[in-house]
VOBA-1610 file (N, C-alpha, C; in pm, whole numbers, padded with zeros to 5 digits, always signed):
BEGIN
Met+00085-00118+00000Met+00000+00000+00000Met+00088+00123+00000Leu+00055+00219-00082Leu+00143+00334-00102Leu+00093+00454-00026Leu+00186+00530+00030Leu+00156+00660+00088Leu+00223+00762+00000Gln+00143+00839-00074Gln+00199+00924-00177Gln+00188+01071-00141Thr+00284+01149-00189Thr+00273+01293-00181Thr+00210+01343-00309Gln+00181+01472-00314Gln+00134+01531-00438Gln+00244+01526-00541Ser+00207+01519-00666Ser+00304+01514-00774Ser+00374+01647-00788Leu+00506+01646-00789Leu+00586+01766-00811Leu+00652+01752-00946Ala+00580+01788-01050Ala+00628+01759-01185Ala+00663+01886-01259Thr+00780+01887-01320Thr+00809+01988-01418Thr+00775+01930-01553His+00805+02005-01659His+00772+01956-01793His+00845+01826-01824Phe+00962+01808-01766Phe+01037+01684-01793Phe+01065+01606-01666Ala+01099+01675-01557Ala+01140+01603-01436Ala+01024+01525-01379Pro+01043+01396-01349Pro+00935+01314-01294Pro+00901+01357-01154Ser+00774+01342-01115Ser+00734+01375-00980Ser+00786+01270-00884Leu+00797+01308-00756Leu+00857+01222-00657Leu+00752+01176-00559Thr+00761+01053-00515Thr+00665+01000-00420Thr+00735+00937-00303Phe+00668+00940-00189Phe+00715+00866-00074Phe+00655+00728-00077Ser+00718+00636-00009Ser+00667+00500-00006Ser+00635+00459+00136Lys+00550+00358+00148Lys+00510+00307+00278Lys+00549+00160+00287Pro+00601+00117+00400Pro+00644-00022+00410Pro+00527-00118+00398Ile+00549-00228+00327Ile+00445-00329+00313Ile+00415-00392+00448Thr+00514-00391+00537Thr+00493-00446+00670Thr+00412-00352+00758Lys+00376-00234+00705Lys+00295-00135+00774Lys+00369-00069+00890Thr+00500-00082+00894Thr+00578-00012+00996Thr+00595+00132+00954Gln+00553+00226+01039Gln+00559+00367+01004Gln+00703+00416+01013Phe+00734+00519+00937Phe+00865+00579+00947Phe+00850+00730+00931Thr+00949+00803+00982Thr+00943+00948+00978Thr+00965+00998+00837Pro+00919+01121+00806Pro+00939+01175+00671Pro+01086+01174+00633Pro+01115+01147+00505Pro+01254+01135+00461Pro+01334+01261+00484Lys+01460+01242+00511Lys+01551+01354+00522Lys+01584+01408+00384Pro+01630+01533+00377Pro+01665+01586+00244Pro+01765+01498+00173Asn+01735+01467+00048Asn+01821+01380-00033Asn+01915+01467-00114Pro+02047+01458-00095Pro+02140+01543-00170Pro+02130+01523-00319Phe+02098+01400-00363Phe+02081+01376-00506Phe+01963+01455-00557Arg+01853+01455-00479Arg+01734+01527-00525Arg+01761+01677-00532Gln+01837+01730-00434Gln+01870+01872-00438Gln+01951+01903-00563Ser+02048+01819-00592Ser+02130+01844-00710Ser+02052+01821-00837Leu+01944+01742-00829Leu+01860+01717-00947Leu+01805+01847-01001Phe+01746+01929-00912Phe+01685+02052-00960Phe+01791+02154-01002Arg+01907+02153-00935Arg+02014+02242-00980Arg+02061+02201-01119Ala+02074+02071-01141Ala+02121+02025-01272Ala+02019+02054-01380Leu+01889+02033-01348Leu+01787+02061-01446Leu+01786+02208-01484Lys+01804+02291-01385Lys+01794+02434-01408Lys+01908+02487-01494Cys+02025+02431-01477Cys+02140+02493-01544Cys+02190+02416-01665Ser+02150+02287-01679Ser+02212+02212-01786Ser+02116+02153-01888Leu+01985+02155-01858Leu+01890+02097-01951Leu+01792+02204-01998Ser+01810+02246-02118Ser+01727+02354-02168Ser+01584+02310-02196Val+01560+02180-02214Val+01425+02133-02246Val+01336+02130-02123Val+01393+02155-02004Val+01315+02147-01881Val+01272+02285-01837Leu+01147+02298-01794Leu+01101+02423-01738Leu+01169+02447-01605Glu+01172+02571-01563Glu+01231+02604-01434Glu+01152+02536-01322Pro+01217+02502-01209Pro+01147+02435-01100Pro+01028+02512-01046Met+01023+02645-01069Met+00909+02722-01017Met+00780+02687-01091His+00790+02628-01211His+00672+02593-01287His+00626+02453-01246Leu+00560+02446-01131Leu+00515+02317-01082Leu+00368+02299-01113Glu+00329+02177-01148Glu+00190+02147-01176Glu+00152+02021-01101Leu+00023+02012-01066Leu-00028+01894-00999Leu-00097+01808-01103Arg-00063+01683-01111Arg-00126+01594-01206Arg-00131+01454-01146Arg-00222+01376-01195Arg-00236+01239-01147Arg-00121+01156-01201Asn-00061+01074-01114Asn+00052+00993-01160Asn+00023+00843-01155Lys-00104+00805-01129Lys-00143+00665-01133Lys-00275+00653-01207Pro-00298+00541-01275Pro-00427+00521-01341Pro-00540+00515-01238Phe-00660+00554-01280Phe-00776+00547-01194Phe-00812+00400-01167Pro-00876+00372-01052Pro-00915+00233-01022Pro-00997+00167-01132Ala-01083+00244-01198Ala-01163+00186-01307Ala-01073+00137-01420Glu-00967+00214-01452Glu-00873+00172-01556Glu-00798+00046-01515Val-00760+00039-01387Val-00688-00079-01339Val-00776-00202-01349Ser-00904-00188-01311Ser-00997-00301-01319Ser-01015-00347-01463Arg-01030-00252-01555Arg-01044-00289-01696Arg-00920-00361-01747Thr-00803-00317-01701Thr-00678-00380-01743Thr-00669-00523-01691Ile-00706-00543-01565Ile-00705-00677-01507Ile-00796-00770-01587Met-00916-00723-01619Met-01012-00806-01690Met-00966-00837-01832Glu-00890-00746-01892Glu-00838-00770-02027Glu-00725-00873-02026Leu-00640-00869-01923Leu-00522-00955-01920Leu-00551-01094-01864Ala-00645-01103-01771Ala-00678-01232-01710Ala-00782-01304-01795Ser-00793-01435-01774Ser-00894-01512-01847Ser-00961-01616-01758Val-00922-01619-01630Val-00979-01715-01535Val-01016-01640-01408Gly-01131-01674-01351Gly-01176-01613-01228Gly-01263-01707-01148Thr-01314-01658-01036Thr-01403-01736-00951Thr-01542-01675-00953Leu-01638-01749-01006Leu-01777-01704-01012Leu-01850-01754-00887Ser-01909-01661-00813Ser-01982-01695-00691Ser-02129-01662-00708Thr-02214-01760-00676Thr-02359-01742-00684Thr-02423-01815-00566Leu-02555-01802-00554Leu-02631-01878-00456Leu-02692-02000-00524Thr-02679-02116-00459Thr-02738-02238-00513Thr-02888-02241-00483Glu-02955-02340-00536Glu-03097-02355-00510Glu-03125-02381-00363Glu-03027-02433-00290Glu-03040-02454-00145Glu-03001-02330-00067Asn-02976-02220-00141Asn-02944-02091-00080Asn-02805-02090-00014Trp-02715-02174-00063Trp-02576-02174-00017Trp-02490-02096-00118Pro-02395-02015-00068Pro-02302-01951-00161Pro-02205-02053-00218Leu-02179-02044-00348Leu-02092-02140-00415Leu-02001-02066-00512Gly-01872-02092-00502Gly-01775-02032-00593Gly-01711-02139-00680Ile-01704-02116-00809Ile-01644-02212-00902Ile-01549-02138-00996Gly-01445-02208-01038Gly-01352-02150-01134Gly-01410-02149-01274Val-01399-02037-01342Val-01454-02024-01478Val-01355-01949-01566Arg-01366-01972-01694Arg-01296-01890-01793Arg-01390-01781-01840Phe-01332-01671-01883Phe-01417-01560-01928Phe-01344-01477-02034Ala-01423-01407-02112Ala-01373-01304-02202Ala-01447-01176-02168Val-01408-01065-02224Val-01478-00938-02199Val-01506-00869-02332Asp-01619-00796-02337Asp-01650-00720-02457Asp-01588-00582-02448Glu-01624-00492-02539Glu-01561-00361-02545Glu-01592-00272-02425Glu-01695-00307-02348Glu-01728-00232-02226Glu-01682-00304-02101Gly-01610-00413-02116Gly-01560-00486-02001Gly-01659-00584-01942Thr-01770-00610-02009Thr-01870-00705-01959Thr-01816-00847-01968Pro-01813-00922-01857Pro-01762-01060-01861Pro-01857-01153-01937Val-01798-01235-02022Val-01871-01335-02099Val-01824-01472-02054Leu-01918-01557-02007Leu-01884-01687-01951Leu-01945-01800-02033Cys-01885-01917-02021Cys-01940-02039-02080Cys-01968-02136-01966Leu-02096-02160-01937Leu-02134-02243-01823Leu-02210-02366-01872Asn-02153-02482-01847Asn-02222-02605-01884Asn-02313-02651-01771Ala-02377-02764-01790Ala-02476-02810-01692Ala-02415-02834-01555Ser-02289-02877-01551Ser-02227-02912-01423Ser-02194-02790-01337Asn-02174-02673-01400Asn-02144-02555-01319Asn-02253-02450-01323Arg-02371-02489-01366Arg-02486-02398-01357Arg-02570-02437-01236Gln-02511-02419-01119Gln-02577-02460-00996Gln-02642-02343-00923Phe-02670-02234-00994Phe-02723-02116-00928Phe-02875-02120-00921Ser-02930-02040-00829Ser-03074-02037-00807Ser-03138-01933-00898Ile-03265-01904-00871Ile-03336-01802-00948Ile-03275-01664-00925Asp-03216-01646-00808Asp-03149-01519-00776Asp-03029-01503-00870Lys-03032-01399-00950Lys-02928-01379-01052Lys-02807-01302-01001Arg-02813-01256-00877Arg-02699-01180-00824Arg-02576-01270-00815Ser-02463-01216-00857Ser-02339-01295-00860Ser-02219-01203-00850Ser-02104-01265-00830Ser-01978-01190-00833Ser-01874-01273-00906Leu-01785-01203-00975Leu-01674-01267-01045Leu-01545-01206-00993His-01467-01287-00922His-01342-01240-00862His-01225-01281-00950Val-01140-01182-00984Val-01029-01204-01078Val-00900-01149-01017Gln-00793-01226-01028Gln-00662-01184-00980Gln-00563-01177-01096Leu-00471-01082-01087Leu-00364-01070-01187Leu-00232-01057-01114Glu-00145-01154-01134Glu-00012-01149-01073Glu+00079-01067-01163Gln+00142-00966-01104Gln+00228-00877-01181Gln+00374-00913-01158Cys+00430-00986-01254Cys+00571-01023-01254Cys+00613-01097-01128Gly+00521-01166-01064Gly+00553-01243-00945Gly+00581-01161-00821Leu+00560-01030-00827Leu+00593-00942-00715Leu+00470-00880-00649Arg+00358-00876-00719Arg+00239-00813-00662Arg+00116-00872-00729Thr+00007-00880-00654Thr-00118-00933-00707Thr-00226-00826-00697Thr-00279-00784-00810Thr-00392-00692-00812Thr-00519-00772-00840Gln-00630-00724-00788Gln-00755-00800-00797Gln-00871-00706-00823Cys-00976-00762-00878Cys-01102-00690-00885Cys-01216-00791-00875Thr-01327-00747-00819Thr-01445-00831-00806Thr-01562-00760-00874Ile-01615-00823-00977Ile-01729-00770-01050Ile-01857-00818-00981Gln-01943-00728-00943Gln-02074-00764-00891Gln-02181-00728-00993Gly-02273-00819-01015Gly-02379-00792-01113Gly-02475-00908-01125Ser-02555-00904-01229Ser-02657-01006-01253Ser-02609-01103-01361Leu-02614-01230-01329Leu-02575-01336-01422Leu-02697-01377-01504Asp-02688-01367-01635Asp-02806-01395-01717Asp-02763-01432-01859Lys-02859-01481-01937Lys-02835-01507-02078Lys-02828-01374-02153Pro-02743-01365-02255Pro-02736-01241-02333Pro-02858-01226-02424Glu-02880-01106-02471Glu-02987-01082-02568Glu-02954-01157-02697Asp-03060-01198-02767Asp-03041-01277-02890Asp-02952-01207-02991Arg-02967-01076-03002Arg-02889-01001-03102Arg-02740-00997-03068Met-02705-01031-02942Met-02565-01023-02899Met-02495-01159-02904Val-02572-01267-02921Val-02515-01401-02909Val-02404-01426-03011Leu-02429-01392-03135Leu-02330-01418-03241Leu-02201-01340-03215Lys-02214-01216-03170Lys-02098-01133-03141Lys-02018-01192-03025Leu-02087-01237-02922Leu-02018-01294-02806Leu-01955-01428-02840His-02017-01502-02930His-01959-01628-02977His-01825-01602-03046Ser-01822-01499-03130Ser-01698-01462-03200Ser-01592-01414-03101Leu-01637-01341-03000Leu-01546-01291-02897Leu-01479-01406-02823Trp-01558-01507-02788Trp-01503-01623-02718Trp-01404-01699-02805Lys-01437-01717-02932Lys-01348-01788-03023Lys-01217-01713-03041Lys-01224-01582-03047Lys-01102-01502-03061Lys-01014-01514-02937Arg-01077-01519-02819Arg-01001-01523-02694Arg-00939-01661-02669Phe-01015-01767-02695Phe-00969-01901-02658Phe-00942-01992-02778Gly-00973-01945-02899Gly-00946-02025-03017Gly-01029-02149-03029Glu-01152-02145-02977Glu-01238-02263-02982Glu-01383-02223-02998Glu-01460-02311-03054Glu-01603-02289-03068Glu-01672-02312-02934Val-01789-02249-02917Val-01865-02267-02795Val-02013-02277-02829Asp-02083-02361-02758Asp-02227-02375-02777Asp-02295-02246-02732Glu-02369-02187-02821Glu-02433-02059-02790Glu-02528-02069-02672Asp-02583-02187-02646Asp-02674-02204-02533Asp-02602-02198-02399Leu-02469-02209-02402Leu-02392-02209-02278Leu-02336-02071-02243Ile-02360-01972-02328Ile-02303-01839-02308Ile-02388-01760-02207Tyr-02319-01702-02108Tyr-02382-01616-02009Tyr-02299-01487-01999Val-02361-01384-01948Val-02290-01258-01922Val-02321-01211-01781Val-02230-01132-01726Val-02252-01068-01597Val-02273-00919-01623Ala-02395-00873-01605Ala-02425-00731-01622Ala-02367-00654-01503Val-02262-00577-01528Val-02185-00514-01420Val-02267-00405-01351Glu-02274-00415-01218Glu-02341-00314-01137Glu-02243-00231-01055Arg-02137-00293-01008Arg-02028-00220-00943Arg-01907-00312-00936Val-01790-00251-00908Val-01664-00327-00909Val-01584-00288-00785Leu-01529-00388-00719Leu-01437-00365-00607Leu-01295-00384-00657Gln-01218-00275-00659Gln-01079-00279-00703Gln-00988-00297-00581Ile-00904-00400-00584Ile-00815-00432-00472Ile-00673-00439-00522Glu-00583-00369-00453Glu-00442-00370-00491Glu-00359-00435-00382Asn-00293-00542-00417Asn-00198-00609-00327Asn-00263-00650-00195Phe-00388-00694-00200Phe-00460-00747-00084Phe-00489-00640+00022Glu-00471-00513-00011Glu-00485-00410+00093Glu-00580-00298+00052Asp-00543-00219-00046Asp-00623-00102-00083Asp-00749-00145-00157Cys-00865-00100-00109Cys-00994-00135-00171Cys-01069-00009-00213Val-01118-00006-00334Val-01194+00109-00385Val-01313+00056-00464Trp-01432+00110-00437Trp-01550+00074-00515Trp-01556+00160-00640Val-01584+00096-00753Val-01594+00164-00882Val-01737+00147-00933Thr-01797+00255-00980Thr-01933+00248-01031Thr-01936+00178-01167Ser-02054+00131-01202Ser-02070+00062-01330Ser-02036+00154-01447Ser-02081+00279-01441Ser-02055+00372-01551Ser-01906+00404-01564Asp-01838+00424-01450Asp-01695+00453-01455Asp-01618+00334-01514Tyr-01658+00214-01474Tyr-01592+00093-01524Tyr-01611+00079-01675Lys-01733+00098-01722Lys-01761+00079-01865Lys-01697+00187-01950Asn-01687+00309-01897Asn-01630+00419-01975Asn-01478+00422-01972Ala-01417+00350-01878Ala-01271+00349-01868Ala-01211+00266-01980Gln-01085+00293-02008Gln-01010+00217-02109Gln-00899+00138-02042Pro-00877+00013-02082Pro-00763-00062-02027Pro-00631+00006-02066Asp-00529-00016-01985Asp-00402+00052-02007Asp-00341+00013-02142Pro-00293+00110-02219Pro-00238+00080-02352Pro-00108+00000-02349Leu-00040-00005-02235Leu+00086-00080-02226Leu+00065-00223-02177Arg-00060-00263-02155Arg-00088-00389-02085Arg-00028-00513-02152Asp-00029-00516-02285Asp+00010-00639-02355Asp+00161-00666-02349Phe+00241-00565-02321Phe+00386-00588-02316Phe+00447-00537-02185Ala+00362-00503-02086Ala+00412-00450-01959Ala+00502-00551-01888Glu+00459-00675-01881Glu+00538-00776-01810Glu+00672-00799-01878Lys+00674-00804-02010Lys+00801-00823-02082Lys+00894-00705-02058Leu+00838-00584-02061Leu+00920-00465-02040Leu+00979-00464-01899Val+00898-00498-01800Val+00946-00502-01662Val+01057-00607-01646Asn+01036-00724-01702Asn+01138-00829-01692Asn+01268-00787-01760Asp+01257-00720-01874Asp+01377-00672-01943Asp+01453-00570-01858Ile+01379-00479-01795Ile+01442-00376-01711Ile+01511-00440-01592Asn+01441-00531-01525Asn+01499-00595-01406Asn+01617-00685-01440Thr+01624-00732-01564Thr+01735-00819-01605Thr+01854-00739-01657Asn+01826-00634-01735Asn+01934-00565-01807Asn+01965-00424-01757Asn+01882-00368-01670Asn+01900-00228-01631Asn+01898-00210-01480Met+01951-00305-01405Met+01946-00295-01260Met+02026-00176-01207Glu+02132-00139-01276Glu+02209-00022-01232Glu+02124+00104-01241Asp+02044+00115-01347Asp+01954+00230-01360Asp+01846+00226-01254Val+01790+00109-01228Val+01684+00096-01127Val+01735+00139-00990Asn+01855+00094-00954Asn+01912+00133-00825Asn+01942+00283-00820Arg+01983+00339-00933Arg+02010+00482-00937Arg+01881+00562-00920Phe+01770+00510-00971Phe+01641+00578-00957Phe+01607+00597-00809Cys+01648+00501-00724Cys+01619+00514-00581Cys+01683+00640-00523Asn+01800+00677-00572Asn+01870+00795-00523Asn+01817+00924-00583Ile+01773+00918-00708Ile+01739+01040-00780Ile+01589+01073-00772Tyr+01504+00974-00790Tyr+01361+00999-00805Tyr+01277+00964-00683Val+01337+00903-00581Val+01261+00865-00462Val+01331+00921-00339Asp+01254+00986-00250Asp+01309+01040-00126Asp+01309+00930-00020Leu+01427+00891+00026Leu+01438+00786+00127Leu+01536+00830+00235Asp+01513+00779+00357Asp+01607+00808+00465Asp+01676+00681+00511Phe+01683+00581+00422Phe+01747+00456+00457Phe+01817+00399+00334Gln+01907+00304+00359Gln+01984+00241+00253Gln+01903+00129+00189Val+01898+00128+00055Val+01827+00024-00018Val+01926-00083-00061Ser+01898-00208-00025Ser+01987-00316-00063Ser+01950-00377-00198Glu+01824-00365-00236Glu+01779-00421-00364Glu+01655-00346-00409Ala+01641-00327-00539Ala+01525-00260-00595Ala+01482-00332-00723Lys+01352-00343-00740Lys+01297-00406-00860Lys+01177-00327-00909Val+01159-00327-01040Val+01038-00270-01098Val+00928-00375-01092Ile+00809-00336-01046Ile+00697-00429-01033Ile+00609-00428-01157Trp+00573-00307-01201Trp+00478-00295-01312Trp+00494-00160-01378Val+00452-00151-01501Val+00459-00026-01575Val+00324-00001-01641Asp+00282+00126-01644Asp+00159+00165-01712Asp+00183+00295-01784Arg+00081+00353-01841Arg+00097+00472-01925Arg+00147+00594-01848Leu+00133+00594-01714Leu+00169+00711-01635Leu+00298+00693-01553Gly+00354+00572-01550Gly+00476+00554-01474Gly+00496+00408-01437Phe+00584+00386-01339Phe+00608+00248-01296Phe+00621+00241-01145Asp+00593+00123-01092Asp+00602+00097-00949Asp+00728+00017-00921Met+00793+00050-00809Met+00915-00019-00768Met+00896-00081-00631Arg+00964-00191-00608Arg+00969-00252-00475Arg+01111-00239-00423Leu+01125-00182-00304Leu+01255-00155-00244Leu+01275-00242-00121Phe+01394-00297-00107Phe+01427-00384+00006Phe+01534-00316+00090Ser+01510-00309+00221Ser+01606-00250+00313Ser+01623-00341+00434Pro+01747-00376+00469Pro+01770-00460+00588Pro+01719-00395+00716Gln+01724-00261+00723Gln+01684-00190+00844Gln+01533-00163+00849Lys+01473-00131+00733Lys+01335-00083+00731Lys+01234-00183+00677Gly+01279-00285+00607Gly+01185-00382+00551Gly+01162-00359+00402Val+01039-00386+00359Val+01005-00381+00217Val+00911-00262+00193Phe+00943-00183+00091Phe+00865-00065+00057Phe+00826-00070-00091Glu+00724+00005-00124Glu+00691+00028-00264Glu+00696+00178-00292Ala+00738+00213-00411Ala+00748+00353-00451Ala+00694+00370-00592Arg+00631+00480-00616Arg+00578+00514-00749Arg+00669+00616-00814Val+00714+00587-00936Val+00796+00680-01013Val+00719+00716-01140Pro+00659+00834-01146Pro+00579+00872-01264Pro+00666+00906-01383Phe+00611+00884-01501Phe+00675+00933-01622Phe+00656+01084-01631Pro+00745+01156-01697Pro+00728+01301-01715Pro+00606+01334-01799Ser+00564+01243-01884Ser+00442+01262-01964Ser+00385+01125-01998Glu+00261+01122-02037Glu+00192+00997-02066Glu+00253+00928-02187Val+00267+00796-02179Val+00316+00717-02293Val+00207+00621-02337Met+00203+00593-02466Met+00090+00516-02520Met+00131+00387-02590Asp+00262+00362-02602Asp+00304+00239-02669Asp+00439+00194-02614Glu+00482+00077-02659Glu+00607+00018-02609Glu+00727+00106-02643Lys+00730+00160-02764Lys+00842+00245-02804Lys+00851+00367-02714Gly+00737+00429-02685Gly+00738+00547-02599Gly+00783+00515-02458Ala+00742+00397-02406Ala+00781+00358-02271Ala+00932+00336-02263Lys+00988+00268-02362Lys+01133+00242-02362Lys+01211+00372-02377Ser+01164+00459-02467Ser+01233+00586-02488Ser+01231+00673-02362Thr+01115+00677-02295Thr+01103+00757-02174Thr+01192+00702-02063Phe+01192+00570-02047Phe+01279+00510-01945Phe+01425+00542-01973Asn+01467+00534-02099Asn+01606+00564-02133Asn+01640+00710-02104Cys+01547+00801-02133Cys+01571+00943-02103Cys+01584+00966-01954Met+01496+00902-01876Met+01503+00916-01731Met+01633+00856-01677Ser+01677+00747-01736Ser+01802+00684-01694Ser+01921+00776-01722Gln+01919+00838-01840Gln+02027+00929-01876Gln+02030+01050-01784Leu+01912+01104-01755Leu+01903+01220-01665Leu+01954+01183-01526Ala+01912+01066-01476Ala+01956+01024-01343Ala+02107+01007-01338Trp+02165+00952-01445Trp+02310+00935-01451Trp+02381+01070-01448Glu+02329+01167-01524Glu+02392+01299-01528Glu+02383+01368-01392Val+02268+01356-01326Val+02252+01418-01195Val+02348+01356-01095Glu+02359+01224-01096Glu+02448+01155-01004Glu+02593+01194-01032Lys+02629+01202-01158Lys+02765+01241-01195Lys+02795+01383-01148Asn+02703+01475-01170Asn+02723+01614-01129Asn+02736+01625-00979Phe+02658+01545-00906Phe+02666+01549-00761Phe+02805+01505-00714His+02856+01397-00771His+02987+01347-00730His+03097+01446-00766Val+03081+01517-00880Val+03180+01619-00917Val+03179+01732-00816Leu+03058+01779-00778Leu+03047+01886-00679Leu+03102+01840-00545Asp+03072+01716-00507Asp+03119+01663-00379Asp+03272+01655-00378Phe+03331+01613-00490Phe+03477+01604-00500Phe+03540+01744-00489Gln+03477+01842-00553Gln+03530+01979-00546Gln+03526+02034-00404Lys+03419+02001-00331Lys+03410+02048-00192Lys+03519+01986-00107Val+03542+01857-00126Val+03647+01788-00051Val+03783+01848-00083Lys+03805+01878-00210Lys+03934+01936-00252Lys+03953+02073-00189Gln+03847+02154-00184Gln+03856+02287-00123Gln+03887+02278+00026Leu+03823+02183+00094Leu+03847+02165+00237Leu+03992+02125+00264Lys+04046+02041+00179Lys+04185+01999+00195Lys+04279+02117+00176Gln+04246+02204+00080Gln+04331+02322+00054Gln+04327+02417+00173Ile+04209+02432+00232Ile+04195+02523+00348Ile+04273+02471+00468Ser+04263+02337+00487Ser+04333+02279+00602Ser+04485+02273+00580
//
């Protein structure tokens, strides 16, 4: 669960966020980070493409819960359908599903798993594991029913496209979404309205997010560790850092500290990205900037040490 500050974004410089330990151990606000101080000095004097630090704007640096839910439903294909049986007992069964353009779940239920009563109220719980480091979830609540006749052929095609197999049209059911519970990492819970869910768009980076994260964690660990010094305010030493997930607005990191435990931090992109090329290009630019800031800091630090030696 993240504890975030407001976004402090310039036209190029990414906004900075504080992180909260997953173990829920509280910690005092971070001490001033010398790298962060030198970041704004370096931006101001050496990068002409960056606005001055006085031009600060507030902007959202994470996707809305409705977008996250739509993304989960697009990427996952298996969930747990819960209904009431004819004996009025709650029953959950594993099902496969597809979604239409509004995120409506489409199910194939045969005689063995159609054990629900006349009460059409149901829920579909779906989990998405993100690179083995975090699990996001959403629960769709709505009415389980047969689709309208005019929609059957379209839903049949949708199922075939998703799973590559034919399906008996008599077995097709849909869950008419009434509300959605968005859950992040088993902790943060937010209710999303039906209209917000249907009007939201799944994240444009969803289809290659996991590959991009794995590539970064495999080939760019030096950059990831440097990001901890430049883009995240911390008052403790990080022994290991990994990227968890990436979306159109930024990426999430998991930080490990022997003294403080495990933390998560959000590092926003300087601007929204809409495809794989844009995500890679933005990450490379941020890596280059972080390297220059770190280099400038060490140069300034060396000069100060040299001056002190001369004085003494």
